[in-house]
N, C-alpha and C positions, 0 to 999 in steps of 0.2 A: 764169249760164253764159257761157263765153267766146265771143267772136264767131267766126264761121267764116271761115277764110282763103279767099281767092279764088285758084284755080289759074291759072297762067300758062304751063303747058307740057303737052304730051301725056304721059300716064303710060306707064311701061314695063309696066304691069300692067292687065289688063282684068277680072280675077277676083280677088276677095279674100274668103275665107271665115273670116277670123279678125278680128272686130271687137267692140268693147265700147261699150256705151251708158251713159247716166247711171245706170242701175239699179244698177250694181256699186259706186257710191260713189267710184270713183277714175278715172272717165272723163267726158268731156263730149260732149253731143250726143244728140239723140233719134233714133229709127229714121228718121223723116222727114228729119232733117238729113243723116244718112249717105246716104240714097238721093238726095237733091238734089245732094249733092256728087259722088256717084258718077256721076250723069248729066252733070254739068258737065265731068268729066274723061274722059268717053266710056268709062266702064266698061260691061261688058255683064252682069256677074253679081256680086252682093254677098250675102254671108251674114251674118246677125246671129248672134253666138255669145257672148252675154254669159255671165258666170259663173253656173253653175247654182245655184239655191237648194237648200239641204240640209235636209230635214225631220228634226226631232228632234236634229240635230247640226250646228250652223251652220258648224263647222270654222274659219271666220275671219270677219272683218267686211267682206271685199272681195267681197260678192255681194248680190244682191237678196234680199228676204224671200219666203217662200212666198206671202204675200198679194199680192205684185207680179207673180206669174207670169201671172195672167190679163191684166193690162194689157200686159205685154211681148208675150204671144202675140197679143193683139188688135191691137196696134200693127203687128206684122209682117204679119198678115193684111190690114190696111187698106193697107199699103204695096204689097202685091201687086196691089191694085186700082188704086192711085193712080199706079203707075209701070209701065204695060203694056209699055214698051220696055226694061225692065230686069228681069232675072231676080233676084227677091228671094227669098232662102231663109231659112227659120226654123230656127235652130240653137241649140245651147248648147255651151259649153266645160265639160266634165264632169270631175270628179276621178276618178282611177284608184283608187278605193276600193271594193272589191268589195261591201261591205255595202249600197251604194246602187245596184247594177246593176239589181236588179229594179224599183226605183223609176224609174230612167231608162227602162226598157223600158215599164212600165205607164203611167206618168204622161205621159212626153214623146213617145215614139214611137207608142204606141197611142192613148191617150186624146186627146192634143192634136195628134197628127199632125205632129210636128216633121219637117222635111225631113232633118235630119242632126244627129248628135252628134259633136263633136270631143273627143278624150280628152287630158287633160293630167296629168302627174305633177308636182304641186307638193309632195306629201307622200309620205313613205315610212314604213312601220312597221318598226321594228327593236327586237326584244326587248321588245315591248309599249310602246315609246315612239314617238310620231309626230314625225318630223323634218320641218321646213320647209326646202325646198331653197334658199330665198332667205336663210335666216338661220343654219341649223345646218350646221356642217362635216360632210362625209361622210367615213367611213373605208371600208375594203374591204367591211365588212358593209353599210354604207349603199349602196354601189355595187351589191352583189348584190341588195339589196332593191329598188333601182330596176329592175333587170332583171326581177325577179319580178313587180313591179307591171305592167311593160310587157307581159310575156308573158300575164299574167292578163287584161289589158285586151283583147288580141287574141283570146284564147279566148272572151271574152264575146260576140263577134259583134254588137256594138252600135254601134261607132264607125266613121265614114267615114274618118277619118285621125287620126294622132297629131300633136299640136302640140309644138313645141320638144322633140324627143326627146333632145336633147343638154343639157337643162337641168341635169343633175347637175354639169356643168362650172362652174356658178355658185359652188359652194363646194368642189369637188374640183379644185384648180388645175393639177396636174401630170399630164401624160400618162405612163402607165407600163404595165407588162404587164397589170396588173389591169384597167385601163381598156380596153385593146385586147381582152382576152378578153370583157369585158362587152359591148362594142360588137359584136363578132362574134356573140355569142349573140343580141343584139337583131336583127341583120341576118338571121340565119338564121330567126328567128321572123317577121320582116316578110315575107320571101320565102315562107315556108310559108303565111301567112295573106293574102298579097298586100295588105299594109297600106301605103298611101301615108304618107310621112313629110314633115313640114313643115320647110322652111327658113324660120325665123322672123326676119324682117328687123329686128325691134325690138332684137335684140341689138346691131346696128350703131349704135343710138342710145344705148347705154349706155357708161359708161366702161370702158376696158380694165383688165385686172389683170396683175400681175407674176407670172410663173411661172418654173420652172427653165429654160425655153426662151425666155425673154423675154416681152414683152408680148403679150397676146392678148385677144380678146373673150371674155366669159364664155360667150356663145353667139351665133351659131353657132360651134361648135368645129371648126376646119378639119380637124384630124386625124380627127375623127369622120367627117366627110363623105368624106375620102380613103379610109377603110376602107369606108364605105358604097358607094363607087363600084365596089368589087370584086363587089358582089352585084346581082342582078337586081331592084332595087327601083324604085319610082316616087316622085317628090317633087312637092310643090307649094309655091309661094312665097306666103306671107301676110305682112302687115305688123303684125298684132297691134295694129290701130289703136284708140287710146283717144280719138280725136277725129277728125272727118271729114277734116281736112287730112292725117292720117297714112295715108289709104287707099293712097297711092302712095309713102310715105316709105321711104327707103333700099332701094328695090327694085333699083337698079342694082348695089349691093353684093351683094345676095342672088343676083341673076342672074349676076354675075361668078363667084361661088362655084360655082353650079351648072355653069356653062360650064367652069370651071377643071378640074373633076373629071369632066366628061362625064355628069352625072347626068340621068336621063330624067324629064321633066316630064309629069305626067298631064294629059290633055286635058280640056276641059269635058265632052265627051261621056262620057268614061270616069268622071269623078267623079260625074256625074249618074246614070249607069247603076249605079254602086256604091251610091248612095243608094237607088235603086229596089230593088236586090237585097236590101239590108239591111231595107228596109221590108217586103218580101215575107216574108223569113225571120222577121221579128218580128211577123208576123200583122197588118200594116197592110193595109187594103183598097187594093190597087193593081192596075193592069192589067198582066198578065204581058207581058214583052217591051217595056216602055216604053223609049223612046230620047229623045235630046236633042230631036228634032223634035217629040216628043209633049208637051213641057213646056207646061203652061198657066200663065201668069203671073197669071191671074185666079182661080185656085182655091187652096185652102189648101195642098195638098201638091205636091211636085215631080213625083210620079207621078200620072197620071190614068187 
């Protein structure tokens, strides 16, 4: 495992709900490593959200096995006890594949009392073929499939927020009327379901690509967020950290994007309240009316 970097500045972020640990096979650092670093840079809230294991259909090799789920869950529960001055949340980054939604609800939210699930669209199904957004070029059918997966995920009532909702820009390079129509459909759904959308700062750490309008980041896609600003949505900034030192990486760029378009950032109180509401609706035992001040960092769940 690589050595942990030592921070030498105050971060622009005190909450990060998109982090990956060694379980996913393409990240460095344990749950404890992330919590220690978070404390060093004066963060107040950290969510562990490694890639969800998939029963019967592993989907890809970039995730923990089902056998590791117990260890992951236990490590986070222990961190809640070991770091009483840090809000430590137990989460998962889940694929927007509806065949697994019942599993997410039963195994993660109910049985294991996860605090939150974040939803990612890394794959879309088009005419019976599963496309990988990091590898396979999308056409208009692929764009529409992305929107369908997005809307279906919101309807599932499982997820606290959507991660990198502009990821389709990874292999669909040029802004056109089809993209704008799809983005507007997504924003209308986000408003209808009051779904927070993530500005993912990891995209600023990736190489830019050439498009008809010049060079741009694959994501965040600025034109996407310019359209989003026309709608009454809430956003959150996460760094998609794959090692502890990335907990505050490229946050300045993400915050500049948010400020440029006047996007409204969801508060800690509101994101925790949303977690509690989802827990209640998914039959997790919580106390009705829980608020940020009710959060116990020494118990398993965010709601007490």
